[in-house]
C-alpha positions as a Markdown table, in Angstrom:
| # | Residue | x | y | z |
|---|---|---|---|---|
| 1 | Unk | 29.6 | 19.2 | -9.8 |
| 2 | Unk | 26.2 | 20.1 | -11.1 |
| 3 | Unk | 27.5 | 21.1 | -14.4 |
| 4 | Unk | 29.7 | 18.1 | -14.7 |
| 5 | Unk | 26.7 | 15.9 | -13.9 |
| 6 | Unk | 24.8 | 17.5 | -16.6 |
| 7 | Unk | 27.7 | 17.2 | -19.0 |
| 8 | Unk | 28.5 | 13.5 | -18.4 |
| 9 | Unk | 25.8 | 11.1 | -19.2 |
| 10 | Unk | 26.6 | 8.5 | -16.6 |
| 11 | Unk | 24.9 | 5.2 | -16.0 |
| 12 | Unk | 22.7 | 5.3 | -12.9 |
| 13 | Unk | 22.1 | 2.4 | -10.6 |
| 14 | Unk | 18.4 | 1.6 | -10.0 |
| 15 | Unk | 17.4 | 2.4 | -6.5 |
| 16 | Unk | 14.6 | 0.4 | -5.0 |
| 17 | Unk | 12.3 | 2.4 | -2.7 |
| 18 | Unk | 12.4 | 1.5 | 1.0 |
| 19 | Unk | 8.8 | 0.4 | 1.1 |
| 20 | Unk | 9.5 | -2.0 | -1.8 |
| 21 | Unk | 12.5 | -3.5 | 0.0 |
| 22 | Unk | 10.4 | -4.0 | 3.0 |
| 23 | Unk | 7.7 | -5.6 | 0.9 |
| 24 | Unk | 10.3 | -7.9 | -0.7 |
| 25 | Unk | 11.5 | -8.9 | 2.8 |
| 26 | Unk | 8.0 | -9.8 | 3.9 |
| 27 | Unk | 7.6 | -11.7 | 0.6 |
| 28 | Unk | 10.6 | -13.9 | 1.4 |
| 29 | Unk | 9.4 | -14.6 | 4.9 |
| 30 | Unk | 5.9 | -15.5 | 3.6 |
| 31 | Unk | 7.5 | -17.7 | 0.9 |
| 32 | Unk | 9.6 | -19.6 | 3.5 |
| 33 | Unk | 6.6 | -20.0 | 5.8 |
| 34 | Unk | 4.4 | -21.4 | 3.0 |
| 35 | Unk | 7.2 | -23.7 | 1.8 |
| 36 | Unk | 7.2 | -25.4 | 5.2 |
| 37 | Unk | 3.4 | -25.5 | 5.4 |
| 38 | Unk | 2.8 | -26.7 | 1.9 |
| 39 | Unk | 5.9 | -28.9 | 1.5 |
| 40 | Unk | 6.4 | -27.4 | -1.9 |
| 41 | Unk | 7.6 | -24.2 | -3.5 |
| 42 | Unk | 4.7 | -21.8 | -3.2 |
| 43 | Unk | 3.4 | -20.0 | -6.3 |
| 44 | Unk | 3.4 | -16.2 | -6.5 |
| 45 | Unk | -0.4 | -16.3 | -6.1 |
| 46 | Unk | 0.0 | -18.3 | -2.9 |
| 47 | Unk | 2.4 | -15.8 | -1.4 |
| 48 | Unk | 0.3 | -12.8 | -2.5 |
| 49 | Unk | -2.8 | -14.4 | -0.9 |
| 50 | Unk | -0.9 | -15.0 | 2.3 |
| 51 | Unk | 0.3 | -11.4 | 2.4 |
| 52 | Unk | -3.1 | -10.0 | 1.4 |
| 53 | Unk | -1.7 | -8.4 | -1.8 |
| 54 | Unk | -4.4 | -7.7 | -4.4 |
| 55 | Unk | -4.1 | -9.5 | -7.8 |
| 56 | Unk | -3.7 | -6.1 | -9.5 |
| 57 | Unk | -0.5 | -5.3 | -7.5 |
| 58 | Unk | 1.0 | -8.8 | -8.0 |
| 59 | Unk | 2.5 | -7.9 | -11.4 |
| 60 | Unk | 4.3 | -4.9 | -9.9 |
| 61 | Unk | 5.6 | -7.0 | -7.0 |
| 62 | Unk | 6.9 | -9.7 | -9.4 |
| 63 | Unk | 8.8 | -7.0 | -11.4 |
| 64 | Unk | 10.3 | -5.6 | -8.2 |
| 65 | Unk | 11.4 | -9.1 | -7.2 |
| 66 | Unk | 13.0 | -9.7 | -10.6 |
| 67 | Unk | 14.7 | -6.4 | -10.5 |
| 68 | Unk | 16.0 | -6.9 | -6.9 |
| 69 | Unk | 17.3 | -10.4 | -7.7 |
| 70 | Unk | 19.1 | -9.0 | -10.7 |
| 71 | Unk | 20.8 | -6.4 | -8.6 |
| 72 | Unk | 24.6 | -6.9 | -8.1 |
| 73 | Unk | 24.2 | -6.2 | -4.3 |
| 74 | Unk | 21.7 | -9.1 | -3.9 |
| 75 | Unk | 23.9 | -12.0 | -5.2 |
| 76 | Unk | 26.4 | -13.4 | -2.7 |
| 77 | Unk | 29.2 | -15.9 | -3.3 |
| 78 | Unk | 30.5 | -18.6 | -0.9 |
| 79 | Unk | 32.5 | -16.0 | 1.1 |
| 80 | Unk | 29.3 | -14.1 | 1.9 |
| 81 | Unk | 30.4 | -11.1 | -0.1 |
| 82 | Unk | 28.1 | -9.7 | -2.8 |
| 83 | Unk | 29.3 | -8.4 | -6.1 |
| 84 | Unk | 28.5 | -5.0 | -4.8 |
| 85 | Unk | 31.0 | -5.5 | -2.0 |
| 86 | Unk | 33.8 | -6.7 | -4.2 |
| 87 | Unk | 33.5 | -4.3 | -7.2 |
| 88 | Unk | 34.8 | -0.8 | -6.3 |
| 89 | Unk | 32.2 | 2.0 | -6.4 |
| 90 | Unk | 33.1 | 4.2 | -9.3 |
| 91 | Unk | 31.3 | 7.1 | -7.7 |
| 92 | Unk | 33.8 | 7.3 | -4.8 |
| 93 | Unk | 36.6 | 9.7 | -5.5 |
| 94 | Unk | 40.2 | 9.4 | -4.5 |
| 95 | Unk | 42.4 | 12.5 | -3.7 |
| 96 | Unk | 43.7 | 12.6 | -7.3 |
| 97 | Unk | 40.1 | 12.7 | -8.6 |
| 98 | Unk | 39.2 | 15.6 | -6.3 |
| 99 | Unk | 42.2 | 17.5 | -7.5 |
| 100 | Unk | 41.2 | 17.0 | -11.2 |
| 101 | Unk | 37.6 | 17.9 | -10.3 |
| 102 | Unk | 38.7 | 21.2 | -8.7 |
| 103 | Unk | 40.9 | 21.9 | -11.8 |
| 104 | Unk | 37.8 | 21.2 | -13.9 |
| 105 | Unk | 35.7 | 23.6 | -11.8 |
| 106 | Unk | 38.3 | 26.4 | -12.2 |
| 107 | Unk | 38.3 | 25.6 | -15.9 |
| 108 | Unk | 34.5 | 25.8 | -16.1 |
| 109 | Unk | 34.5 | 29.2 | -14.4 |
| 110 | Unk | 37.1 | 30.5 | -16.9 |
| 111 | Unk | 35.0 | 29.2 | -19.7 |
| 112 | Unk | 31.9 | 30.8 | -18.3 |
| 113 | Unk | 33.8 | 34.2 | -18.3 |
| 114 | Unk | 34.6 | 33.7 | -22.0 |
| 115 | Unk | 31.0 | 32.7 | -22.9 |
| 116 | Unk | 28.2 | 34.9 | -24.1 |
| 117 | Unk | 27.0 | 36.8 | -21.0 |
| 118 | Unk | 23.4 | 35.5 | -21.4 |
| 119 | Unk | 24.5 | 31.9 | -21.7 |
| 120 | Unk | 26.8 | 32.2 | -18.7 |
| 121 | Unk | 24.1 | 33.9 | -16.6 |
| 122 | Unk | 21.6 | 31.1 | -17.4 |
| 123 | Unk | 24.1 | 28.4 | -16.5 |
| 124 | Unk | 25.1 | 30.1 | -13.2 |
| 125 | Unk | 21.4 | 30.6 | -12.3 |
| 126 | Unk | 20.4 | 27.0 | -13.4 |
| 127 | Unk | 23.2 | 25.3 | -11.4 |
| 128 | Unk | 23.3 | 27.7 | -8.4 |
| 129 | Unk | 26.8 | 29.0 | -9.3 |
| 130 | Unk | 25.9 | 32.5 | -8.4 |
| 131 | Unk | 26.0 | 31.6 | -4.6 |
| 132 | Unk | 22.3 | 30.8 | -4.5 |
| 133 | Unk | 20.0 | 27.8 | -4.9 |
| 134 | Unk | 19.7 | 26.3 | -8.4 |
| 135 | Unk | 16.7 | 27.8 | -10.2 |
| 136 | Unk | 14.1 | 26.4 | -12.4 |
| 137 | Unk | 13.7 | 27.2 | -16.1 |
| 138 | Unk | 10.5 | 29.2 | -15.2 |
| 139 | Unk | 12.3 | 31.2 | -12.5 |
| 140 | Unk | 15.2 | 32.0 | -14.9 |
| 141 | Unk | 12.8 | 32.9 | -17.7 |
| 142 | Unk | 10.8 | 35.3 | -15.5 |
| 143 | Unk | 14.0 | 36.9 | -14.3 |
| 144 | Unk | 15.4 | 37.4 | -17.8 |
| 145 | Unk | 12.2 | 38.0 | -19.7 |
| 146 | Unk | 12.4 | 34.7 | -21.7 |
| 147 | Unk | 10.1 | 31.7 | -22.0 |
| 148 | Unk | 11.0 | 28.4 | -20.3 |
| 149 | Unk | 11.6 | 26.8 | -23.6 |
| 150 | Unk | 14.0 | 29.5 | -24.8 |
| 151 | Unk | 15.9 | 29.2 | -21.5 |
| 152 | Unk | 16.1 | 25.5 | -22.0 |
| 153 | Unk | 17.5 | 26.0 | -25.6 |
| 154 | Unk | 20.1 | 28.5 | -24.4 |
| 155 | Unk | 21.1 | 26.2 | -21.5 |
| 156 | Unk | 21.4 | 23.2 | -23.8 |
| 157 | Unk | 23.6 | 25.1 | -26.3 |
| 158 | Unk | 25.7 | 26.5 | -23.5 |
| 159 | Unk | 26.2 | 23.0 | -22.0 |
| 160 | Unk | 27.2 | 21.7 | -25.4 |
| 161 | Unk | 29.8 | 24.4 | -25.8 |
| 162 | Unk | 31.1 | 23.7 | -22.3 |
| 163 | Unk | 31.3 | 20.0 | -23.0 |
| 164 | Unk | 33.2 | 20.6 | -26.3 |
| 165 | Unk | 35.7 | 22.9 | -24.5 |
| 166 | Unk | 36.2 | 20.5 | -21.6 |
| 167 | Unk | 36.7 | 17.4 | -23.8 |
| 168 | Unk | 39.1 | 19.3 | -26.0 |
| 169 | Unk | 37.0 | 19.4 | -29.2 |
| 170 | Unk | 36.8 | 23.2 | -29.3 |
C-alpha cells in the first residue's frame, strides 16, 4: 500500500484538527448567545471579544470557519443527511478491490525482483517491505553509503519505473 500511495497522486481531504473543531463549536455557541443578547447577527469581532480571542488570531479562526463551512460533511439537507453521508467514500474498499490490490502487490514484488538491485533495495527499505519499519532517506543513505539526495533521486526514478510498469506503459 505504501508504494501504491506513493505512485498514485490522490486527492486528499482536508482534516481540521480537533482543537479547531472545538473552537468552531464554541464560536457557534457564542454567536447564538450574542444573537439573542444583541437582537442582531453579531460581527466576527463581537464573537472574538466574547470568547477572548486576540485580534491576531481572528483571521485564522475566520479561515477555519470558511473551510469548515465549505466541507461536504458540514452541509445537511432536509433529511438531516450531509453530503458526506450520501456520497460513498472512495477510500473504502470492496472485496474485489482488495483482490486487485493483492494482485498489484504480487506484481510489485515481481517488478522489484526484475529491477536494478540498488533501486529495489532502496524501495524496500523506504517503504518497509523488508519486514521492518520504513526508513528515512538519511537512514538508507547511511546504510548504503549514499547521500540523502542521491537516495531520493534513485527512489524517484525507481517509483517512476514501477508506475510505468503498473500502468502498462513499459
